[in-house]
N, C-alpha and C positions, 0 to 999 in steps of 0.2 A: 753190323747188324749185332748179334750176341756175342762174338768173337769167337764161332764154336770155328772147330779147325776139321781138317776133317781125319784126324788119332780122336777126337772125343766126340764126334759126331758117328765113329767106328762105336768107341766102346759104352755110345748108352743105344748103338743097335743091337750089340750085343749082349747087354744084359736086359734089352727088349725082348730080345729071342731067350735067354735064360729064363724073365720069368715068368714069359706067358709062350710062353707054344711055340711050334709055325705053325700052326694051325688057331691060332688067333690073332697075328698082326692082318695078315692084312684087312682084315672087321677093321681091329685098332686105329690103322689109316686110315681109313675109312670113314671111323670117325670121325676119326679127326681133325682131316680134308673137307671134310661136311660142316663141322662147326669152324673153322678159317672161312670158308664162302659167307657164314652167314654172317660170322660176325662181319665181313666185311662188306656187306648185302645194309649189315644195318646200319657201318657207323657210314654211310654213304650218303641212304637216308638219312644220315641226321645229319651228314653237313648240306646236302640239295633243299632241306627245309630250311638249314641255318643258311641257307644260301638266299633264299628265296623270301624271306622275312626282313633279310635286309634289303633288298632292292622293293619291295612296301615301303617299305620308311623314306625309302628316298622321291 
């Protein structure tokens, strides 16, 4: 997908741990997860709307 391997992922997590500290990481992870879920829901709604519009034209 993005070409991120295990070493890069570990480096990113270590940098995040140093910057934000261990107490903030769960909050940040939850916020990122919620944002990704909302983005996926919005894109699926858009795709559904487009397919419904295409079906109406036929």
